[in-house]
MOPAC internal coordinates of N, CA, C and O (Angstrom, degrees):
PM7 1SCF
backbone

  N    0.0000 0     0.00 0     0.00 0    0    0    0
  C    1.5391 1     0.00 0     0.00 0    1    0    0
  C    1.5332 1   103.96 1     0.00 0    2    1    0
  O    1.2310 1   117.06 1   150.09 1    3    2    1
  N    1.4185 1   123.20 1   -29.91 1    3    2    1
  C    1.4024 1   116.49 1  -179.50 1    5    3    2
  C    1.5747 1   110.27 1   -75.36 1    6    5    3
  O    1.2310 1   119.84 1   158.25 1    7    6    5
  N    1.2876 1   117.90 1   -21.75 1    7    6    5
  C    1.5530 1   118.01 1  -178.92 1    9    7    6
  C    1.4480 1   105.19 1   -71.45 1   10    9    7
  O    1.2310 1   117.10 1   144.40 1   11   10    9
  N    1.3286 1   123.12 1   -35.60 1   11   10    9
  C    1.4888 1   124.74 1   175.33 1   13   11   10
  C    1.5168 1   111.62 1   -64.13 1   14   13   11
  O    1.2310 1   121.67 1   131.88 1   15   14   13
  N    1.3295 1   114.40 1   -48.12 1   15   14   13
  C    1.3921 1   113.66 1  -178.33 1   17   15   14
  C    1.5405 1   114.03 1   -59.92 1   18   17   15
  O    1.2310 1   121.77 1   135.48 1   19   18   17
  N    1.4097 1   114.21 1   -44.52 1   19   18   17
  C    1.4566 1   121.31 1  -179.39 1   21   19   18
  C    1.5680 1   110.48 1   -66.84 1   22   21   19
  O    1.2310 1   121.65 1   145.35 1   23   22   21
  N    1.3783 1   114.44 1   -34.65 1   23   22   21
  C    1.4273 1   118.62 1   178.25 1   25   23   22
  C    1.5460 1   112.26 1   -67.37 1   26   25   23
  O    1.2310 1   119.47 1   140.35 1   27   26   25
  N    1.2942 1   118.61 1   -39.65 1   27   26   25
  C    1.4246 1   124.91 1   168.33 1   29   27   26
  C    1.4709 1   117.09 1   -55.07 1   30   29   27
  O    1.2310 1   121.27 1   130.75 1   31   30   29
  N    1.3812 1   115.17 1   -49.25 1   31   30   29
  C    1.4169 1   122.27 1   177.18 1   33   31   30
  C    1.5593 1   113.81 1   -66.19 1   34   33   31
  O    1.2310 1   119.92 1   143.78 1   35   34   33
  N    1.2956 1   117.76 1   -36.22 1   35   34   33
  C    1.3155 1   121.58 1   176.77 1   37   35   34
  C    1.4618 1   115.66 1   -70.94 1   38   37   35
  O    1.2310 1   121.32 1   140.95 1   39   38   37
  N    1.3377 1   115.07 1   -39.05 1   39   38   37
  C    1.4572 1   122.60 1   179.02 1   41   39   38
  C    1.5302 1   109.89 1   -69.45 1   42   41   39
  O    1.2310 1   119.36 1   137.15 1   43   42   41
  N    1.3097 1   118.83 1   -42.85 1   43   42   41
  C    1.4794 1   119.31 1   175.74 1   45   43   42
  C    1.4257 1   113.05 1   -66.30 1   46   45   43
  O    1.2310 1   115.85 1   133.75 1   47   46   45
  N    1.3174 1   125.49 1   -46.25 1   47   46   45
  C    1.4515 1   129.43 1   177.76 1   49   47   46
  C    1.5156 1   106.91 1   -56.90 1   50   49   47
  O    1.2310 1   119.37 1   130.35 1   51   50   49
  N    1.3452 1   118.81 1   -49.65 1   51   50   49
  C    1.4519 1   122.48 1  -179.24 1   53   51   50
  C    1.5455 1   113.20 1   -57.24 1   54   53   51
  O    1.2310 1   124.48 1   129.98 1   55   54   53
  N    1.3485 1   109.01 1   -50.02 1   55   54   53
  C    1.5484 1   113.40 1  -179.96 1   57   55   54
  C    1.6058 1   111.14 1   -61.34 1   58   57   55
  O    1.2310 1   119.87 1   140.40 1   59   58   57
  N    1.3443 1   117.85 1   -39.60 1   59   58   57
  C    1.4531 1   118.67 1   175.25 1   61   59   58
  C    1.4738 1   114.25 1   -65.18 1   62   61   59
  O    1.2310 1   119.14 1   142.74 1   63   62   61
  N    1.3403 1   119.24 1   -37.26 1   63   62   61
  C    1.4130 1   124.60 1  -176.73 1   65   63   62
  C    1.5408 1   107.10 1   -73.76 1   66   65   63
  O    1.2310 1   119.79 1   131.50 1   67   66   65
  N    1.3389 1   118.00 1   -48.50 1   67   66   65
  C    1.3723 1   123.63 1  -179.29 1   69   67   66
  C    1.5512 1   115.12 1   -60.46 1   70   69   67
  O    1.2310 1   120.62 1   120.93 1   71   70   69
  N    1.2906 1   116.43 1   -59.07 1   71   70   69
  C    1.4320 1   120.37 1  -174.01 1   73   71   70
  C    1.5857 1   111.19 1   -77.32 1   74   73   71
  O    1.2310 1   121.17 1   153.68 1   75   74   73
  N    1.3627 1   115.37 1   -26.32 1   75   74   73
  C    1.4883 1   117.16 1   172.86 1   77   75   74
  C    1.4677 1   114.61 1   -66.13 1   78   77   75
  O    1.2310 1   124.12 1   144.03 1   79   78   77
  N    1.4214 1   109.70 1   -35.97 1   79   78   77
  C    1.6001 1   112.02 1  -175.36 1   81   79   78
  C    1.5614 1   103.15 1   -79.60 1   82   81   79
  O    1.2310 1   119.67 1   143.94 1   83   82   81
  N    1.3325 1   118.24 1   -36.06 1   83   82   81
  C    1.4317 1   120.12 1  -179.01 1   85   83   82
  C    1.5138 1   110.52 1   -58.60 1   86   85   83
  O    1.2310 1   115.98 1   130.80 1   87   86   85
  N    1.2918 1   125.23 1   -49.20 1   87   86   85
  C    1.3678 1   129.20 1   175.24 1   89   87   86
  C    1.4058 1   115.70 1   -67.02 1   90   89   87
  O    1.2310 1   118.80 1   141.47 1   91   90   89
  N    1.4412 1   119.89 1   -38.53 1   91   90   89
  C    1.4637 1   125.60 1   176.54 1   93   91   90
  C    1.4925 1   109.17 1   -62.22 1   94   93   91
  O    1.2310 1   119.63 1   141.92 1   95   94   93
  N    1.3457 1   118.32 1   -38.08 1   95   94   93
  C    1.4786 1   116.04 1   179.85 1   97   95   94
  C    1.5512 1   117.44 1   -67.46 1   98   97   95
  O    1.2310 1   123.08 1   155.27 1   99   98   97
  N    1.4118 1   111.70 1   -24.73 1   99   98   97
  C    1.4464 1   114.92 1   174.54 1  101   99   98
  C    1.5665 1   108.92 1   -80.97 1  102  101   99
  O    1.2310 1   120.24 1   146.66 1  103  102  101
  N    1.3526 1   117.14 1   -33.34 1  103  102  101
  C    1.4495 1   117.19 1   179.16 1  105  103  102
  C    1.4641 1   114.57 1   -65.96 1  106  105  103
  O    1.2310 1   122.08 1   153.36 1  107  106  105
  N    1.3852 1   113.62 1   -26.64 1  107  106  105
  C    1.5443 1   114.73 1   178.77 1  109  107  106
  C    1.5666 1   108.45 1  -112.19 1  110  109  107
  O    1.2310 1   121.74 1  -129.10 1  111  110  109
  N    1.2766 1   114.27 1    50.90 1  111  110  109
  C    1.4811 1   117.72 1  -176.45 1  113  111  110
  C    1.5850 1   110.52 1   -66.01 1  114  113  111
  O    1.2310 1   121.07 1   148.99 1  115  114  113
  N    1.3154 1   115.56 1   -31.01 1  115  114  113
  C    1.4733 1   116.92 1  -177.73 1  117  115  114
  C    1.4584 1   115.26 1   -65.52 1  118  117  115
  O    1.2310 1   117.65 1   141.64 1  119  118  117
  N    1.3767 1   122.08 1   -38.36 1  119  118  117
  C    1.4766 1   124.29 1   179.77 1  121  119  118
  C    1.5693 1   109.96 1   -69.02 1  122  121  119
  O    1.2310 1   120.28 1   151.37 1  123  122  121
  N    1.3582 1   117.07 1   -28.63 1  123  122  121
  C    1.3927 1   123.33 1  -176.69 1  125  123  122
  C    1.5616 1   107.96 1   -67.73 1  126  125  123
  O    1.2310 1   122.69 1   146.24 1  127  126  125
  N    1.3359 1   112.45 1   -33.76 1  127  126  125
  C    1.4633 1   115.44 1  -179.63 1  129  127  126
  C    1.5049 1   111.06 1   -81.07 1  130  129  127
  O    1.2310 1   118.62 1  -170.95 1  131  130  129
  N    1.2552 1   120.23 1     9.05 1  131  130  129
  C    1.4856 1   123.42 1  -175.89 1  133  131  130
  C    1.5912 1   110.75 1   -68.25 1  134  133  131
  O    1.2310 1   119.77 1   -35.97 1  135  134  133
  N    1.1847 1   118.04 1   144.03 1  135  134  133
  C    1.4555 1   121.17 1  -177.94 1  137  135  134
  C    1.5317 1   112.85 1   -74.05 1  138  137  135
  O    1.2310 1   122.42 1   -27.71 1  139  138  137
  N    1.3321 1   112.97 1   152.29 1  139  138  137
  C    1.5643 1   114.09 1   170.88 1  141  139  138
  C    1.4670 1   112.65 1    83.71 1  142  141  139
  O    1.2310 1   123.05 1    21.66 1  143  142  141
  N    1.3753 1   111.76 1  -158.34 1  143  142  141
  C    1.4048 1   120.42 1  -174.45 1  145  143  142
  C    1.4681 1   110.92 1   -72.34 1  146  145  143
  O    1.2310 1   117.02 1   157.38 1  147  146  145
  N    1.3310 1   123.27 1   -22.62 1  147  146  145
  C    1.4879 1   121.05 1  -178.14 1  149  147  146
  C    1.6099 1   110.07 1   -65.71 1  150  149  147
  O    1.2310 1   121.67 1   136.73 1  151  150  149
  N    1.3079 1   114.41 1   -43.27 1  151  150  149
  C    1.4749 1   120.91 1   173.03 1  153  151  150
  C    1.3947 1   115.77 1   -58.10 1  154  153  151
  O    1.2310 1   120.79 1   134.04 1  155  154  153
  N    1.3445 1   116.10 1   -45.96 1  155  154  153
  C    1.4592 1   124.18 1   176.00 1  157  155  154
  C    1.4978 1   113.41 1   -54.88 1  158  157  155
  O    1.2310 1   122.46 1   126.15 1  159  158  157
  N    1.4148 1   112.90 1   -53.85 1  159  158  157
  C    1.4902 1   120.10 1   180.00 1  161  159  158
  C    1.6154 1   113.10 1   -62.85 1  162  161  159
  O    1.2310 1   121.01 1   144.85 1  163  162  161
  N    1.2492 1   115.67 1   -35.15 1  163  162  161
  C    1.4334 1   117.35 1   179.61 1  165  163  162
  C    1.6166 1   111.04 1   -71.80 1  166  165  163
  O    1.2310 1   121.21 1   147.49 1  167  166  165
  N    1.2938 1   115.30 1   -32.51 1  167  166  165
  C    1.4635 1   118.57 1   179.06 1  169  167  166
  C    1.5423 1   108.37 1   -72.90 1  170  169  167
  O    1.2310 1   121.46 1   140.60 1  171  170  169
  N    1.3373 1   114.80 1   -39.40 1  171  170  169
  C    1.5039 1   118.34 1   179.49 1  173  171  170
  C    1.4913 1   110.40 1   -66.64 1  174  173  171
  O    1.2310 1   121.62 1   139.94 1  175  174  173
  N    1.3517 1   114.51 1   -40.06 1  175  174  173
  C    1.5231 1   119.52 1  -179.17 1  177  175  174
  C    1.5689 1   110.19 1   -60.91 1  178  177  175
  O    1.2310 1   121.19 1   128.55 1  179  178  177
  N    1.3566 1   115.33 1   -51.45 1  179  178  177
  C    1.4935 1   119.48 1  -178.50 1  181  179  178
  C    1.4603 1   105.87 1   -68.62 1  182  181  179
  O    1.2310 1   115.53 1   141.08 1  183  182  181
  N    1.2746 1   126.09 1   -38.92 1  183  182  181
  C    1.4653 1   121.98 1   175.80 1  185  183  182
  C    1.4652 1   113.26 1   -62.44 1  186  185  183
  O    1.2310 1   118.39 1   140.50 1  187  186  185
  N    1.3080 1   120.67 1   -39.50 1  187  186  185
  C    1.4758 1   120.11 1  -178.60 1  189  187  186
  C    1.4815 1   112.16 1   -72.34 1  190  189  187
  O    1.2310 1   120.48 1   145.82 1  191  190  189
  N    1.2940 1   116.68 1   -34.18 1  191  190  189
  C    1.4620 1   120.16 1   169.76 1  193  191  190
  C    1.5438 1   121.93 1   -61.34 1  194  193  191
  O    1.2310 1   124.77 1   148.34 1  195  194  193
  N    1.4373 1   108.44 1   -31.66 1  195  194  193
  C    1.4730 1   119.52 1   177.96 1  197  195  194
  C    1.5235 1   107.84 1   -71.74 1  198  197  195
  O    1.2310 1   121.72 1   134.06 1  199  198  197
  N    1.3961 1   114.31 1   -45.94 1  199  198  197
  C    1.4580 1   115.34 1   179.05 1  201  199  198
  C    1.4997 1   117.68 1   -65.63 1  202  201  199
  O    1.2310 1   122.59 1   146.61 1  203  202  201
  N    1.4471 1   112.64 1   -33.39 1  203  202  201
  C    1.4482 1   117.07 1   178.67 1  205  203  202
  C    1.5240 1   108.66 1   -67.90 1  206  205  203
  O    1.2310 1   121.09 1   135.65 1  207  206  205
  N    1.3970 1   115.53 1   -44.35 1  207  206  205
  C    1.4512 1   114.94 1  -178.64 1  209  207  206
  C    1.4862 1   110.36 1   -64.22 1  210  209  207
  O    1.2310 1   119.32 1   143.15 1  211  210  209
  N    1.3675 1   118.91 1   -36.85 1  211  210  209
  C    1.4895 1   119.80 1  -176.70 1  213  211  210
  C    1.5585 1   104.69 1   -66.55 1  214  213  211
  O    1.2310 1   119.19 1   137.83 1  215  214  213
  N    1.3418 1   119.14 1   -42.17 1  215  214  213
  C    1.4733 1   113.84 1  -179.61 1  217  215  214
  C    1.4629 1   115.35 1   -63.97 1  218  217  215
  O    1.2310 1   119.05 1   139.47 1  219  218  217
  N    1.3491 1   119.42 1   -40.53 1  219  218  217
  C    1.4385 1   118.57 1   175.17 1  221  219  218
  C    1.5814 1   114.72 1   -64.08 1  222  221  219
  O    1.2310 1   119.60 1   145.38 1  223  222  221
  N    1.3282 1   118.36 1   -34.62 1  223  222  221
  C    1.4011 1   123.68 1   178.13 1  225  223  222
  C    1.4892 1   110.17 1   -66.57 1  226  225  223
  O    1.2310 1   119.48 1   135.66 1  227  226  225
  N    1.3575 1   118.60 1   -44.34 1  227  226  225
  C    1.4245 1   120.85 1   177.17 1  229  227  226
  C    1.5277 1   115.24 1   -67.06 1  230  229  227
  O    1.2310 1   122.01 1   136.31 1  231  230  229
  N    1.3206 1   113.76 1   -43.69 1  231  230  229
  C    1.4637 1   118.16 1   177.91 1  233  231  230
  C    1.6404 1   112.84 1   -62.52 1  234  233  231
  O    1.2310 1   121.24 1   143.68 1  235  234  233
  N    1.3958 1   115.24 1   -36.32 1  235  234  233
  C    1.3799 1   120.65 1   172.42 1  237  235  234
  C    1.5092 1   114.22 1   -61.12 1  238  237  235
  O    1.2310 1   122.67 1   136.34 1  239  238  237
  N    1.4141 1   112.48 1   -43.66 1  239  238  237
  C    1.4479 1   113.08 1  -176.91 1  241  239  238
  C    1.5232 1   110.65 1   -68.85 1  242  241  239
  O    1.2310 1   121.07 1   140.42 1  243  242  241
  N    1.3538 1   115.55 1   -39.58 1  243  242  241
  C    1.4392 1   122.35 1   177.89 1  245  243  242
  C    1.5609 1   109.55 1   -57.80 1  246  245  243
  O    1.2310 1   120.06 1   138.92 1  247  246  245
  N    1.3141 1   117.50 1   -41.08 1  247  246  245
  C    1.4500 1   120.15 1  -176.52 1  249  247  246
  C    1.5043 1   110.09 1   -70.67 1  250  249  247
  O    1.2310 1   120.42 1   149.70 1  251  250  249
  N    1.3242 1   116.80 1   -30.30 1  251  250  249
  C    1.4684 1   116.97 1   173.97 1  253  251  250
  C    1.5528 1   115.37 1   -74.81 1  254  253  251
  O    1.2310 1   122.55 1   147.66 1  255  254  253
  N    1.2710 1   112.72 1   -32.34 1  255  254  253
  C    1.5586 1   117.93 1  -178.17 1  257  255  254
  C    1.5051 1   112.47 1   -76.46 1  258  257  255
  O    1.2310 1   121.97 1   137.20 1  259  258  257
  N    1.4118 1   113.84 1   -42.80 1  259  258  257
  C    1.4145 1   116.48 1  -172.69 1  261  259  258
  C    1.5346 1   116.82 1   -89.58 1  262  261  259
  O    1.2310 1   120.10 1   180.00 1  263  262  261

């Protein structure tokens, strides 16, 4: 039963982080086009959050299925 509870928590947090970051990156499209290291760091930040959210989402789904 605990695996299901933690699976739901992980999947929900992952979905919020993944889709929230996905739409946030489009909302802040102007800073991503910034020149130099600021633009590179913003892209890496959004990309890192996307991968982290996807990881939690997939782990949560696996916990629910297995």
